[in-house]
VEXVO-423272 format. One record per residue (C-alpha): residue number from 1; residue in three letters; x, y, z; chain. Coordinates in steps of 0.02 Angstrom, whole numbers, plus 50000, padded with zeros to 5 digits. Layout:
<recs>
NUM | ALA | X | Y | Z | A
...
</recs>
This chain:
<recs>
1 | MET | 53277 | 56195 | 54052 | A
2 | GLU | 53200 | 56082 | 54167 | A
3 | PHE | 53273 | 55920 | 54135 | A
4 | ARG | 53203 | 55746 | 54195 | A
5 | LYS | 53202 | 55565 | 54217 | A
6 | ASN | 53226 | 55463 | 54038 | A
7 | ASP | 53281 | 55617 | 53973 | A
8 | ILE | 53413 | 55579 | 53835 | A
9 | LEU | 53565 | 55726 | 53815 | A
10 | THR | 53708 | 55730 | 53720 | A
11 | LEU | 53835 | 55797 | 53818 | A
12 | ASP | 54043 | 55850 | 53800 | A
13 | ILE | 54130 | 55768 | 53951 | A
14 | GLU | 54235 | 55903 | 54030 | A
15 | ASP | 54300 | 55830 | 54177 | A
16 | CYS | 54320 | 55688 | 54295 | A
17 | GLY | 54222 | 55666 | 54475 | A
18 | VAL | 54318 | 55583 | 54623 | A
19 | ASP | 54253 | 55408 | 54583 | A
20 | GLY | 54291 | 55437 | 54408 | A
21 | GLU | 54119 | 55471 | 54331 | A
22 | GLY | 54132 | 55594 | 54168 | A
23 | ILE | 54069 | 55758 | 54208 | A
24 | GLY | 53951 | 55854 | 54068 | A
25 | LYS | 53834 | 56011 | 54049 | A
26 | ALA | 53678 | 56039 | 53954 | A
27 | ASP | 53618 | 56223 | 53974 | A
28 | GLY | 53707 | 56244 | 54148 | A
29 | PHE | 53624 | 56062 | 54215 | A
30 | THR | 53783 | 55954 | 54272 | A
31 | VAL | 53768 | 55767 | 54236 | A
32 | PHE | 53886 | 55631 | 54324 | A
33 | VAL | 53903 | 55488 | 54203 | A
34 | LYS | 53983 | 55315 | 54244 | A
35 | ASP | 54119 | 55236 | 54102 | A
36 | ALA | 54130 | 55440 | 54024 | A
37 | VAL | 54295 | 55491 | 53985 | A
38 | ILE | 54369 | 55660 | 53983 | A
39 | GLY | 54354 | 55716 | 53783 | A
40 | ASP | 54220 | 55619 | 53741 | A
41 | ARG | 54058 | 55676 | 53670 | A
42 | ILE | 53929 | 55557 | 53718 | A
43 | SER | 53743 | 55513 | 53729 | A
44 | ALA | 53670 | 55486 | 53898 | A
45 | LYS | 53501 | 55454 | 53990 | A
46 | ILE | 53449 | 55534 | 54145 | A
47 | ILE | 53417 | 55414 | 54280 | A
48 | LYS | 53421 | 55537 | 54422 | A
49 | ALA | 53376 | 55732 | 54408 | A
50 | LYS | 53390 | 55862 | 54558 | A
51 | LYS | 53352 | 56038 | 54511 | A
52 | ASN | 53552 | 56071 | 54467 | A
53 | TYR | 53624 | 55899 | 54429 | A
54 | GLY | 53581 | 55728 | 54399 | A
55 | TYR | 53666 | 55541 | 54351 | A
56 | GLY | 53665 | 55500 | 54193 | A
57 | ARG | 53675 | 55314 | 54103 | A
58 | LEU | 53811 | 55302 | 53960 | A
59 | MET | 53714 | 55260 | 53808 | A
60 | GLU | 53829 | 55318 | 53661 | A
61 | VAL | 53994 | 55356 | 53642 | A
62 | ILE | 53956 | 55478 | 53468 | A
63 | THR | 54143 | 55539 | 53487 | A
64 | PRO | 54264 | 55443 | 53575 | A
65 | SER | 54410 | 55547 | 53683 | A
66 | PRO | 54595 | 55551 | 53634 | A
67 | TYR | 54613 | 55475 | 53809 | A
68 | ARG | 54482 | 55337 | 53769 | A
69 | VAL | 54562 | 55159 | 53769 | A
70 | LYS | 54470 | 54971 | 53742 | A
71 | PRO | 54436 | 54895 | 53917 | A
72 | ALA | 54552 | 54754 | 53943 | A
73 | CYS | 54415 | 54667 | 54011 | A
74 | SER | 54259 | 54606 | 53910 | A
75 | ILE | 54135 | 54650 | 54055 | A
76 | ALA | 54198 | 54797 | 54153 | A
77 | ARG | 54070 | 54910 | 54131 | A
78 | GLN | 53933 | 54756 | 54221 | A
79 | CYS | 54061 | 54710 | 54358 | A
80 | GLY | 54107 | 54907 | 54408 | A
81 | GLY | 54253 | 54852 | 54506 | A
82 | CYS | 54366 | 54938 | 54392 | A
83 | GLN | 54314 | 55106 | 54359 | A
84 | LEU | 54434 | 55181 | 54251 | A
85 | GLN | 54474 | 55053 | 54114 | A
86 | ALA | 54408 | 55156 | 53989 | A
87 | LEU | 54526 | 55276 | 54025 | A
88 | SER | 54712 | 55286 | 53964 | A
89 | TYR | 54834 | 55235 | 54100 | A
90 | GLU | 54946 | 55401 | 54085 | A
91 | GLN | 54778 | 55487 | 54097 | A
92 | GLN | 54733 | 55384 | 54250 | A
93 | LEU | 54888 | 55442 | 54340 | A
94 | LYS | 54857 | 55647 | 54308 | A
95 | PHE | 54671 | 55616 | 54361 | A
96 | LYS | 54749 | 55516 | 54527 | A
97 | GLU | 54865 | 55655 | 54554 | A
98 | LYS | 54722 | 55785 | 54531 | A
99 | LYS | 54621 | 55700 | 54649 | A
100 | VAL | 54748 | 55703 | 54778 | A
101 | ARG | 54758 | 55908 | 54746 | A
102 | GLY | 54609 | 55943 | 54757 | A
103 | HIS | 54588 | 55865 | 54925 | A
104 | LEU | 54729 | 55929 | 55008 | A
105 | GLU | 54700 | 56109 | 54931 | A
106 | ARG | 54504 | 56128 | 54952 | A
107 | ILE | 54492 | 56020 | 55126 | A
108 | GLY | 54656 | 56066 | 55177 | A
109 | GLY | 54682 | 56243 | 55127 | A
110 | PHE | 54851 | 56207 | 55069 | A
111 | GLN | 54897 | 56290 | 54896 | A
112 | ASN | 55046 | 56300 | 54774 | A
113 | LEU | 55094 | 56101 | 54824 | A
114 | ASP | 55254 | 56054 | 54777 | A
115 | MET | 55195 | 55879 | 54725 | A
116 | GLU | 55319 | 55717 | 54678 | A
117 | PRO | 55276 | 55628 | 54517 | A
118 | ILE | 55157 | 55487 | 54544 | A
119 | MET | 55228 | 55313 | 54548 | A
120 | GLY | 55139 | 55206 | 54436 | A
121 | MET | 55175 | 55034 | 54386 | A
122 | GLU | 55245 | 54981 | 54213 | A
123 | ASP | 55119 | 54851 | 54186 | A
124 | PRO | 54961 | 54895 | 54282 | A
125 | TYR | 54873 | 54715 | 54257 | A
126 | HIS | 54867 | 54558 | 54358 | A
127 | TYR | 54955 | 54648 | 54526 | A
128 | ARG | 54818 | 54578 | 54649 | A
129 | ASN | 54895 | 54450 | 54787 | A
130 | LYS | 54712 | 54425 | 54866 | A
131 | ALA | 54547 | 54406 | 54779 | A
132 | GLN | 54379 | 54373 | 54876 | A
133 | PHE | 54257 | 54289 | 54758 | A
134 | PRO | 54058 | 54271 | 54809 | A
135 | VAL | 53982 | 54107 | 54756 | A
136 | GLY | 53806 | 54095 | 54699 | A
137 | LYS | 53680 | 54033 | 54595 | A
138 | ASN | 53636 | 54140 | 54417 | A
139 | LYS | 53453 | 54135 | 54326 | A
140 | ASP | 53476 | 53960 | 54273 | A
141 | GLY | 53536 | 53887 | 54452 | A
142 | LYS | 53711 | 53862 | 54378 | A
143 | ILE | 53835 | 53894 | 54501 | A
144 | ILE | 53939 | 54049 | 54482 | A
145 | THR | 54080 | 54152 | 54570 | A
146 | GLY | 54153 | 54293 | 54500 | A
147 | PHE | 54132 | 54501 | 54589 | A
148 | TYR | 53989 | 54591 | 54651 | A
149 | ALA | 53923 | 54731 | 54514 | A
150 | GLY | 53934 | 54915 | 54569 | A
151 | ARG | 53825 | 54949 | 54725 | A
152 | THR | 53734 | 54776 | 54725 | A
153 | HIS | 53747 | 54608 | 54793 | A
154 | SER | 53720 | 54529 | 54605 | A
155 | ILE | 53867 | 54418 | 54565 | A
156 | ILE | 53959 | 54442 | 54389 | A
157 | ASP | 54023 | 54292 | 54332 | A
158 | ASN | 54200 | 54296 | 54309 | A
159 | ARG | 54327 | 54200 | 54354 | A
160 | GLU | 54486 | 54274 | 54268 | A
161 | CYS | 54486 | 54447 | 54342 | A
162 | ILE | 54634 | 54546 | 54246 | A
163 | LEU | 54686 | 54593 | 54396 | A
164 | GLY | 54710 | 54448 | 54491 | A
165 | VAL | 54848 | 54312 | 54450 | A
166 | LYS | 54825 | 54197 | 54320 | A
167 | GLN | 54808 | 54062 | 54424 | A
168 | ASN | 54653 | 54113 | 54520 | A
169 | LYS | 54549 | 54039 | 54380 | A
170 | GLU | 54609 | 53865 | 54420 | A
171 | VAL | 54569 | 53851 | 54589 | A
172 | LEU | 54392 | 53923 | 54540 | A
173 | ASP | 54362 | 53781 | 54423 | A
174 | ARG | 54413 | 53655 | 54522 | A
175 | VAL | 54315 | 53721 | 54692 | A
176 | ILE | 54154 | 53752 | 54586 | A
177 | GLY | 54184 | 53578 | 54498 | A
178 | HIS | 54198 | 53489 | 54665 | A
179 | MET | 54046 | 53594 | 54740 | A
180 | GLU | 53954 | 53531 | 54571 | A
181 | LYS | 53998 | 53338 | 54593 | A
182 | TYR | 53957 | 53330 | 54771 | A
183 | HIS | 53794 | 53432 | 54751 | A
184 | VAL | 53855 | 53578 | 54871 | A
185 | GLN | 53761 | 53741 | 54885 | A
186 | PRO | 53807 | 53912 | 54881 | A
187 | TYR | 53761 | 54015 | 54998 | A
188 | ASP | 53583 | 54116 | 54985 | A
189 | GLU | 53596 | 54291 | 55054 | A
190 | ALA | 53390 | 54317 | 55048 | A
191 | THR | 53367 | 54146 | 55156 | A
192 | GLY | 53540 | 54101 | 55245 | A
193 | LYS | 53554 | 53944 | 55177 | A
194 | GLY | 53666 | 53850 | 55067 | A
195 | LEU | 53837 | 53820 | 55120 | A
196 | VAL | 53994 | 53925 | 55008 | A
197 | ARG | 53997 | 54092 | 55037 | A
198 | HIS | 54164 | 54140 | 54974 | A
199 | ILE | 54318 | 54087 | 54904 | A
200 | MET | 54502 | 54179 | 54958 | A
201 | ILE | 54643 | 54167 | 54862 | A
202 | ARG | 54820 | 54248 | 54909 | A
203 | TYR | 54965 | 54215 | 54834 | A
204 | GLY | 55161 | 54273 | 54894 | A
205 | PHE | 55235 | 54347 | 54732 | A
206 | HIS | 55402 | 54348 | 54778 | A
207 | THR | 55372 | 54140 | 54850 | A
208 | ASP | 55243 | 54080 | 54725 | A
209 | GLU | 55155 | 54015 | 54881 | A
210 | MET | 54959 | 53990 | 54852 | A
211 | MET | 54836 | 54013 | 55011 | A
212 | VAL | 54648 | 53935 | 54980 | A
213 | CYS | 54498 | 53980 | 55107 | A
214 | LEU | 54336 | 53923 | 55101 | A
215 | ILE | 54218 | 54038 | 55186 | A
216 | LEU | 54061 | 53916 | 55235 | A
217 | ASN | 53899 | 53938 | 55323 | A
218 | GLY | 53946 | 53783 | 55402 | A
219 | ASP | 54088 | 53700 | 55491 | A
220 | LYS | 54149 | 53583 | 55336 | A
221 | ILE | 54117 | 53545 | 55172 | A
222 | PRO | 54077 | 53364 | 55098 | A
223 | ALA | 54228 | 53243 | 55017 | A
224 | GLU | 54343 | 53353 | 55093 | A
225 | LYS | 54485 | 53247 | 55071 | A
226 | ALA | 54435 | 53256 | 54878 | A
227 | LEU | 54428 | 53447 | 54864 | A
228 | VAL | 54617 | 53445 | 54953 | A
229 | GLU | 54664 | 53304 | 54835 | A
230 | SER | 54602 | 53427 | 54697 | A
231 | LEU | 54685 | 53576 | 54742 | A
232 | CYS | 54852 | 53500 | 54780 | A
233 | GLU | 54870 | 53468 | 54592 | A
234 | ILE | 54926 | 53656 | 54592 | A
235 | PRO | 55095 | 53652 | 54589 | A
236 | GLU | 55097 | 53828 | 54707 | A
237 | MET | 54989 | 53759 | 54832 | A
238 | THR | 55029 | 53787 | 55018 | A
239 | SER | 54870 | 53820 | 55117 | A
240 | ILE | 54695 | 53774 | 55127 | A
241 | THR | 54587 | 53810 | 55242 | A
242 | ILE | 54408 | 53816 | 55308 | A
243 | ASN | 54344 | 53974 | 55372 | A
244 | VAL | 54169 | 53986 | 55471 | A
245 | ASN | 54054 | 54137 | 55464 | A
246 | LYS | 53863 | 54082 | 55523 | A
247 | LYS | 53813 | 54255 | 55551 | A
248 | ARG | 53697 | 54335 | 55442 | A
249 | ASN | 53784 | 54502 | 55376 | A
250 | ASN | 53877 | 54573 | 55236 | A
251 | VAL | 54068 | 54533 | 55330 | A
252 | ILE | 54147 | 54402 | 55243 | A
253 | LEU | 54280 | 54317 | 55372 | A
254 | GLY | 54219 | 54231 | 55517 | A
255 | ASP | 54326 | 54219 | 55676 | A
256 | GLN | 54354 | 54034 | 55678 | A
257 | LEU | 54485 | 53938 | 55569 | A
258 | ARG | 54523 | 53765 | 55535 | A
259 | LEU | 54667 | 53694 | 55429 | A
260 | LEU | 54640 | 53578 | 55310 | A
261 | TRP | 54806 | 53554 | 55234 | A
262 | GLY | 54990 | 53616 | 55226 | A
263 | GLN | 55032 | 53792 | 55332 | A
264 | SER | 54925 | 53891 | 55405 | A
265 | TYR | 54989 | 54022 | 55323 | A
266 | ILE | 55110 | 54078 | 55170 | A
267 | THR | 55248 | 54186 | 55156 | A
268 | ASP | 55286 | 54327 | 55043 | A
269 | SER | 55403 | 54484 | 55080 | A
270 | ILE | 55431 | 54674 | 55054 | A
271 | GLY | 55615 | 54712 | 55005 | A
272 | ASN | 55729 | 54640 | 55139 | A
273 | ILE | 55584 | 54590 | 55262 | A
274 | SER | 55470 | 54426 | 55254 | A
275 | TYR | 55290 | 54402 | 55311 | A
276 | GLN | 55204 | 54267 | 55368 | A
277 | ILE | 55018 | 54286 | 55294 | A
278 | SER | 54871 | 54202 | 55385 | A
279 | PRO | 54664 | 54199 | 55318 | A
280 | LEU | 54638 | 54336 | 55443 | A
281 | SER | 54789 | 54449 | 55407 | A
282 | PHE | 54795 | 54633 | 55303 | A
283 | PHE | 54930 | 54633 | 55204 | A
284 | GLN | 54952 | 54778 | 55048 | A
285 | VAL | 54859 | 54679 | 54888 | A
286 | ASN | 55006 | 54744 | 54788 | A
287 | PRO | 55150 | 54685 | 54801 | A
288 | ILE | 55269 | 54779 | 54692 | A
289 | GLN | 55205 | 54955 | 54735 | A
290 | THR | 55189 | 54912 | 54928 | A
291 | GLU | 55377 | 54912 | 54899 | A
292 | LYS | 55380 | 55101 | 54817 | A
293 | LEU | 55262 | 55156 | 54958 | A
294 | TYR | 55362 | 55099 | 55109 | A
295 | GLY | 55522 | 55146 | 55034 | A
296 | LYS | 55454 | 55318 | 55009 | A
297 | ALA | 55402 | 55326 | 55185 | A
298 | LEU | 55552 | 55257 | 55258 | A
299 | GLU | 55645 | 55399 | 55157 | A
300 | TYR | 55528 | 55520 | 55229 | A
301 | ALA | 55560 | 55457 | 55403 | A
302 | GLY | 55734 | 55510 | 55378 | A
303 | LEU | 55794 | 55389 | 55515 | A
304 | THR | 55977 | 55390 | 55561 | A
305 | GLY | 55987 | 55229 | 55678 | A
306 | ASN | 55948 | 55338 | 55840 | A
307 | GLU | 55771 | 55377 | 55842 | A
308 | THR | 55610 | 55308 | 55917 | A
309 | VAL | 55457 | 55288 | 55816 | A
310 | TRP | 55258 | 55246 | 55829 | A
311 | ASP | 55202 | 55171 | 55695 | A
312 | LEU | 55006 | 55171 | 55717 | A
313 | TYR | 54888 | 55061 | 55637 | A
314 | CYS | 55038 | 54945 | 55611 | A
315 | GLY | 54936 | 54794 | 55556 | A
316 | ILE | 55043 | 54625 | 55538 | A
317 | GLY | 55202 | 54734 | 55569 | A
318 | THR | 55231 | 54785 | 55357 | A
319 | ILE | 55284 | 54963 | 55390 | A
320 | SER | 55345 | 54921 | 55585 | A
321 | LEU | 55484 | 54790 | 55513 | A
322 | PHE | 55532 | 54913 | 55382 | A
323 | LEU | 55548 | 55047 | 55482 | A
324 | ALA | 55659 | 54940 | 55607 | A
325 | GLN | 55803 | 54907 | 55481 | A
326 | LYS | 55849 | 55105 | 55524 | A
327 | ALA | 55782 | 55152 | 55666 | A
328 | LYS | 55835 | 55122 | 55872 | A
329 | PHE | 55671 | 55049 | 55908 | A
330 | VAL | 55510 | 55052 | 55829 | A
331 | ARG | 55331 | 55022 | 55931 | A
332 | GLY | 55170 | 54970 | 55838 | A
333 | VAL | 54982 | 54988 | 55888 | A
334 | GLU | 54857 | 54887 | 55831 | A
335 | ILE | 54673 | 54842 | 55853 | A
336 | VAL | 54664 | 54658 | 55800 | A
337 | PRO | 54743 | 54537 | 55899 | A
338 | GLN | 54779 | 54412 | 55767 | A
339 | ALA | 54854 | 54550 | 55678 | A
340 | ILE | 54970 | 54570 | 55826 | A
341 | ASP | 55011 | 54399 | 55847 | A
342 | ASN | 55059 | 54388 | 55674 | A
343 | ALA | 55180 | 54551 | 55666 | A
344 | ARG | 55259 | 54474 | 55838 | A
345 | GLU | 55285 | 54331 | 55731 | A
346 | ASN | 55359 | 54398 | 55601 | A
347 | ALA | 55483 | 54505 | 55712 | A
348 | LYS | 55549 | 54327 | 55761 | A
349 | PHE | 55540 | 54274 | 55566 | A
350 | ASN | 55659 | 54406 | 55522 | A
351 | GLY | 55786 | 54404 | 55669 | A
352 | ILE | 55705 | 54581 | 55712 | A
353 | GLU | 55717 | 54636 | 55896 | A
354 | ASN | 55712 | 54813 | 55911 | A
355 | VAL | 55519 | 54807 | 55908 | A
356 | GLU | 55376 | 54815 | 56010 | A
357 | PHE | 55187 | 54799 | 55971 | A
358 | PHE | 55018 | 54842 | 56082 | A
359 | VAL | 54850 | 54769 | 56062 | A
360 | GLY | 54725 | 54920 | 56044 | A
361 | LYS | 54647 | 55059 | 55969 | A
362 | ALA | 54773 | 55184 | 55924 | A
363 | GLU | 54685 | 55340 | 56017 | A
364 | GLU | 54688 | 55236 | 56194 | A
365 | VAL | 54858 | 55150 | 56187 | A
366 | LEU | 54961 | 55316 | 56128 | A
367 | PRO | 54882 | 55424 | 56258 | A
368 | ARG | 54926 | 55286 | 56388 | A
369 | GLU | 55094 | 55257 | 56360 | A
370 | TYR | 55125 | 55442 | 56336 | A
371 | GLU | 55021 | 55504 | 56492 | A
372 | LYS | 55049 | 55353 | 56628 | A
373 | ASN | 55220 | 55302 | 56558 | A
374 | GLY | 55304 | 55451 | 56463 | A
375 | VAL | 55348 | 55375 | 56310 | A
376 | TYR | 55411 | 55502 | 56170 | A
377 | ALA | 55419 | 55495 | 55989 | A
378 | ASP | 55571 | 55569 | 55879 | A
379 | VAL | 55446 | 55507 | 55724 | A
380 | ILE | 55262 | 55436 | 55712 | A
381 | VAL | 55207 | 55363 | 55562 | A
382 | VAL | 55023 | 55332 | 55528 | A
383 | ASP | 54918 | 55224 | 55405 | A
384 | PRO | 54737 | 55241 | 55463 | A
385 | PRO | 54584 | 55160 | 55384 | A
386 | ARG | 54502 | 55269 | 55283 | A
387 | LYS | 54399 | 55366 | 55399 | A
388 | GLY | 54567 | 55450 | 55473 | A
389 | CYS | 54644 | 55467 | 55646 | A
390 | ASP | 54542 | 55486 | 55784 | A
391 | GLU | 54536 | 55663 | 55863 | A
392 | VAL | 54597 | 55612 | 56014 | A
393 | LEU | 54759 | 55548 | 55922 | A
394 | LEU | 54798 | 55710 | 55847 | A
395 | ASN | 54782 | 55776 | 56008 | A
396 | THR | 54913 | 55660 | 56071 | A
397 | ILE | 55018 | 55678 | 55929 | A
398 | LEU | 55017 | 55871 | 55951 | A
399 | LYS | 55061 | 55852 | 56132 | A
400 | MET | 55213 | 55717 | 56092 | A
401 | LYS | 55278 | 55833 | 55968 | A
402 | PRO | 55395 | 55727 | 55878 | A
403 | GLU | 55512 | 55803 | 55757 | A
404 | ARG | 55443 | 55713 | 55585 | A
405 | ILE | 55249 | 55631 | 55557 | A
406 | VAL | 55265 | 55533 | 55386 | A
407 | TYR | 55057 | 55504 | 55378 | A
408 | VAL | 55014 | 55356 | 55244 | A
409 | SER | 54822 | 55375 | 55190 | A
410 | CYS | 54710 | 55283 | 55072 | A
411 | ASP | 54569 | 55409 | 55075 | A
412 | SER | 54661 | 55592 | 55033 | A
413 | ALA | 54496 | 55674 | 55093 | A
414 | THR | 54511 | 55611 | 55276 | A
415 | LEU | 54709 | 55635 | 55250 | A
416 | ALA | 54682 | 55834 | 55223 | A
417 | ARG | 54562 | 55843 | 55359 | A
418 | ASP | 54688 | 55779 | 55477 | A
419 | LEU | 54824 | 55882 | 55418 | A
420 | LYS | 54746 | 56041 | 55430 | A
421 | VAL | 54701 | 55996 | 55617 | A
422 | LEU | 54916 | 55953 | 55627 | A
423 | CYS | 54957 | 56085 | 55513 | A
424 | ALA | 54846 | 56218 | 55630 | A
425 | GLU | 54970 | 56186 | 55779 | A
426 | ASP | 55175 | 56143 | 55768 | A
427 | TYR | 55191 | 56073 | 55601 | A
428 | GLU | 55228 | 56101 | 55429 | A
429 | LEU | 55176 | 55988 | 55274 | A
430 | MET | 55338 | 55978 | 55155 | A
431 | ARG | 55318 | 55837 | 55056 | A
432 | VAL | 55179 | 55737 | 54939 | A
433 | SER | 55188 | 55572 | 54861 | A
434 | THR | 55081 | 55477 | 54773 | A
435 | THR | 55067 | 55280 | 54719 | A
436 | ASP | 54973 | 55201 | 54609 | A
437 | MET | 54926 | 55041 | 54714 | A
438 | PHE | 54778 | 55009 | 54620 | A
439 | PRO | 54789 | 55032 | 54445 | A
440 | GLN | 54610 | 55027 | 54331 | A
441 | SER | 54522 | 55077 | 54510 | A
442 | THR | 54487 | 55262 | 54560 | A
443 | HIS | 54597 | 55229 | 54730 | A
444 | VAL | 54752 | 55295 | 54762 | A
445 | GLU | 54870 | 55293 | 54917 | A
446 | THR | 54963 | 55459 | 54985 | A
447 | VAL | 55112 | 55478 | 55094 | A
448 | VAL | 55158 | 55631 | 55159 | A
449 | LEU | 55282 | 55725 | 55292 | A
450 | LEU | 55277 | 55849 | 55409 | A
451 | SER | 55395 | 55913 | 55526 | A
452 | GLN | 55394 | 56044 | 55650 | A
453 | GLN | 55427 | 56218 | 55633 | A
454 | LYS | 55558 | 56287 | 55716 | A
455 | PRO | 55568 | 56410 | 55846 | A
456 | ASP | 55645 | 56535 | 55721 | A
457 | ASP | 55532 | 56478 | 55581 | A
458 | THR | 55426 | 56627 | 55525 | A
459 | ILE | 55258 | 56618 | 55435 | A
460 | GLU | 55175 | 56729 | 55364 | A
461 | ILE | 54988 | 56770 | 55354 | A
462 | ASP | 54858 | 56889 | 55277 | A
463 | LEU | 54696 | 56893 | 55367 | A
464 | ASP | 54539 | 56983 | 55330 | A
465 | LEU | 54453 | 56991 | 55470 | A
466 | ASP | 54279 | 57020 | 55425 | A
467 | GLU | 54280 | 56839 | 55385 | A
468 | LEU | 54332 | 56760 | 55517 | A
469 | ASP | 54192 | 56650 | 55643 | A
470 | ALA | 54214 | 56674 | 55824 | A
471 | THR | 54248 | 56489 | 55851 | A
472 | SER | 54393 | 56370 | 55807 | A
473 | ALA | 54273 | 56223 | 55762 | A
474 | GLU | 54202 | 56354 | 55636 | A
475 | LEU | 54344 | 56333 | 55543 | A
476 | LYS | 54354 | 56167 | 55515 | A
477 | ALA | 54244 | 56181 | 55359 | A
478 | THR | 54150 | 56335 | 55275 | A
479 | TYR | 53956 | 56333 | 55267 | A
480 | GLN | 53965 | 56328 | 55075 | A
481 | GLU | 54087 | 56181 | 55095 | A
482 | ILE | 53948 | 56094 | 55196 | A
483 | LYS | 53812 | 56128 | 55086 | A
484 | ASP | 53932 | 56055 | 54924 | A
485 | TYR | 53972 | 55891 | 55053 | A
486 | VAL | 53782 | 55877 | 55065 | A
487 | LEU | 53731 | 55895 | 54890 | A
488 | LYS | 53859 | 55767 | 54817 | A
489 | GLU | 53836 | 55643 | 54946 | A
490 | PHE | 53666 | 55649 | 54982 | A
491 | GLY | 53573 | 55748 | 54847 | A
492 | LEU | 53515 | 55875 | 54936 | A
493 | LYS | 53506 | 56073 | 54949 | A
494 | VAL | 53522 | 56159 | 55122 | A
495 | SER | 53521 | 56325 | 55178 | A
496 | SER | 53656 | 56406 | 55285 | A
497 | LEU | 53492 | 56439 | 55420 | A
498 | TYR | 53486 | 56239 | 55418 | A
499 | ILE | 53650 | 56244 | 55450 | A
500 | SER | 53666 | 56350 | 55606 | A
501 | GLN | 53524 | 56247 | 55685 | A
502 | VAL | 53614 | 56097 | 55661 | A
503 | LYS | 53766 | 56170 | 55730 | A
504 | ARG | 53677 | 56201 | 55873 | A
505 | LYS | 53607 | 56070 | 55906 | A
506 | CYS | 53771 | 56004 | 55910 | A
507 | GLY | 53848 | 56116 | 56029 | A
508 | ILE | 53946 | 56205 | 55877 | A
509 | GLU | 53954 | 56405 | 55915 | A
510 | VAL | 53884 | 56504 | 55778 | A
511 | GLY | 53859 | 56706 | 55758 | A
512 | GLU | 53729 | 56770 | 55883 | A
513 | ASN | 53622 | 56866 | 55769 | A
514 | TYR | 53666 | 56744 | 55618 | A
515 | ASN | 53527 | 56700 | 55507 | A
516 | LEU | 53384 | 56765 | 55639 | A
517 | PRO | 53232 | 56820 | 55545 | A
518 | LYS | 53214 | 57005 | 55489 | A
519 | SER | 53052 | 57043 | 55564 | A
520 | GLU | 53019 | 56998 | 55754 | A
521 | ASN | 52872 | 56903 | 55711 | A
522 | ALA | 52918 | 56802 | 55574 | A
523 | ARG | 52903 | 56617 | 55580 | A
524 | VAL | 53080 | 56519 | 55559 | A
525 | PRO | 53066 | 56354 | 55464 | A
526 | GLN | 53151 | 56221 | 55550 | A
527 | CYS | 53282 | 56099 | 55462 | A
528 | PRO | 53207 | 55941 | 55401 | A
529 | LYS | 53271 | 55770 | 55489 | A
530 | GLU | 53339 | 55706 | 55324 | A
531 | LYS | 53421 | 55857 | 55305 | A
532 | GLU | 53474 | 55880 | 55486 | A
533 | ASP | 53552 | 55693 | 55464 | A
534 | ALA | 53659 | 55744 | 55303 | A
535 | ILE | 53713 | 55902 | 55393 | A
536 | LYS | 53772 | 55795 | 55548 | A
537 | ALA | 53865 | 55679 | 55431 | A
538 | ALA | 53946 | 55827 | 55337 | A
539 | LEU | 53994 | 55902 | 55503 | A
540 | LYS | 54069 | 55706 | 55560 | A
541 | TYR | 54164 | 55709 | 55396 | A
542 | TYR | 54239 | 55879 | 55436 | A
543 | ALA | 54287 | 55828 | 55612 | A
544 | MET | 54176 | 55971 | 55677 | A
545 | ILE | 54068 | 55846 | 55807 | A
</recs>
């Protein structure tokens, strides 16, 4: 049966996608439905239909799942920031464990994993120490602030987010009140006019220090003294700053900072280490879970006091200083100069001297120091952004041959891809642990331990030579994996012929007779531009180009 846009279907939700959407089937037609929960029977309206699958909007929960709970936030569906609020917290944790396991098995090729139980929270609300609230107007011209609705720049009015600290509302009330009193206009993305773009709030969970940073499309805000006096009535207020961003883009923070009142930073701690946090600093947003995550990374590092450690993508030195407590020496690398300044200040602040920090790209600094200066590492710790580690960096790590590699990841898909590279050589995946850093959302942090395989280690493998291709690059992803990725991410079906054509264009060898036409005069269809771009995206995703 063929389904079309606006069709209404009754679905039994049998599974959950990586972005938290419910998955149901009707006559073999797969439908992804946001806000549906495993175990629900629902009515859904098709909003986008392909040949074999589509996307639906939840219209009615006919029979609720035993795992369904009432969202704690009344605007959870409109906001989109909390994809899993309708799912019980116990099931949220199971979903995240399954997500990580699935990526490690499907992308990394690791089977029969003995993963450690996920580390969840006792209270999975009010855990965020940082929030950035866009400012705008509603249809009635009233100034509002809140969060963008999913995949849009339409602001959902909300000053009491259940993930943020309770003090956020008072800050927002005072800033918006000041704007109304002095006729200060919010920034308008469409016109590039208006002044106040965002209100950023940071809070120190262990110090009760609060920072307010106003991101402006200008150099100052009218009646600054009055605004400072108002904000300083909040007992925890420690720092008030202006950040100037006059560029017409979607980047929140600009480079220019001006202190209005108090310190230019707040302090907070993770374990025994204290950190100075500026408006531009990267600092994990869930300090309670961060201590668990870093504790696990420290445990996996297995430090005895004699090791030299490299911490790549070190930020403001959060993990570096944690590791320095038990290492002989730690070297950190980060591309953001201000973050390295913070890292050095944090080392002094804690009286830690067995650390050194480098500004630059990890994939440039580590090869340079290894090849030119002969540095080595007993342990390497990486905590990269979502895109994972650069191929040059992975190759340098393999050349350096540290005893152990600890990989901290915020994206288990790119983690699995990188582990596949590392474990194809001299390393074995020893331990896997997940931490729920972001309850109510689909995100999860993972830390893994890789250890060198000793010379007397043996690996038993069973190869089917008929299934092997001629190139190592080909082994990074099968044709089916590429097809699945393109279908999921772009909604396009691509043939093996198209994939082989794009591979050749990108310089990847394929079998000599692969997908040649059956007759000499047959016309070979050429891959359309849209599908070529999608296939190239898949090849990049699997680190094949």
